[in-house]
C-alpha positions, 0 to 999 in steps of 0.5 A: 499500499502506498504511504499516501493511501495509508496516511489518508486511511489513518487520518480518516480513522482518527478524524471520525473518532475525534468527531464522535468524542467532541459530540459526546462531550458537547452533549454531556456538557450541554445537559449539565449547563441546563442545570442552573444549580450546577456550579461546574457549567463553565465550558472552559475545560471542554473548549480547552480540550477540544478547540485551539481557541486562544484563552481570551476567546475561551474566557469570553464565551465560557458561560455562553452555551450557544457560543461554546457549542458554535465554537466546538461544532461549527466555527470555521476559525477553530481548526478543531471544530467538528465541521472542520474535522469532518471536512478533512475526513471527507477530503481523505476519504475522497482520495482513497475511495478505491480503498474504502467501501462505497458505504463508508464513503456515502456515510462520511459524505452524508455527515459532511453535507448535513453539517454544512446545511444552513439550518444547522446553526439556527437549530443549535441556537434554538430549543432543538439543540439536543436533537441536533447533536443527537442527529450528528452523534447518530450519523457518527455511530452509523459510520462506525457500524458501517465501517465495521460491517463493510470494510475488508479485514486487510491492511487498510482496515488495520491502518484505520484501526490504528488511527481510531484507537490512537485517537480514542486512547488519547481522548480517554487520557486527556479527559481522565486527566482533566477530571482528576485536575478538577480534584487537584489530583487529590483522590485521598478523599472519596468523590461522589459519583455525580462528580465523576459523571461527566467523565463517564458519560463522555466516554460512553461508560456511565451505564457500564460502570453502574452495572459493573462496579457495585461499590462506593469507592468510586475514585478507584473503580472509575479510574479502573474502568477508564484505564484498565478495564479490558472489556470497556471499549474506551479504556486505555488498556482496551485501546492499546490492545487493539493497537497491539493487534493491528500493529503486529499484523502490519509489521509481520512482513515489514523488514524495515530497520525502524520496525524493532524501535517502533515495536519497542516504543509501543511495547513499553507503553502497553506493558506499563498499563498491562502490569500496573496494579490498578489500586496503586494509581491512588498512591502515585503522582497522577499528573505525572502519570497522565503526562508521561502516558500522553508523551509516550503515545505521542512518541509512538504516533510520531514513529508510526508516521515516520515508518508508514506515512513518509512520502 
């Protein structure tokens, strides 16, 4: 497979996963913002995670729900808005139509045309906000399902999986870090589940947590779900396991001298999570733990680009 094709498949996977993350976090926070008794309704943390807007602009709109939603979903000046990301995903998909299925292309195209419809801006600023976000979220999940059902399990599929799970893993690390930052990284005092709910809902894991962990020790077990749970699709460990499978397939017949270094870099990160005792997280410096994890994943991502996508 040409590097140019692999690059586009990788970024198609990353961009579509990022869109779903933005939509899910926006939906969760929008519902929070409707509660006038909620003291954490500021959009600042979400905007800092999912946009590249300057601090002055974030400060000016952090308490304006519709302005924040516009920035996150539609703002052409925010390179990380859902609209801009979907445009980039479509550009990548358009150039590789011979390597994806017609159904995948049509779904990317459908969500692109939907977000560019004139009524979207008006609906987001009306009482139909939630309905509009849910419509985009539904399309995002249809894309994921269509991709899973129609794509052949070849090299292209594994490249897309690499992009998707690197993006998802990064998102889980950043959101969990942000949540712990709100607690000043102090988990010695038990926090009520309502204080963790935003994180769980943003990772699509609230219901799964309630069904899996019947405990009052939320600090320990919510971190377990977000980082170590092998069955939770947004957990860091789950994502790394998926990356490991795709990476092994892609490097099986690659004799490049850079392959051992790439596998070693990933293996160190994977092993760190695989062999860390979950309960020990409560006793470590969480800020450093998340920072190291982000840096390790970024280093792995850079080496993937260097090995597979240099052209």
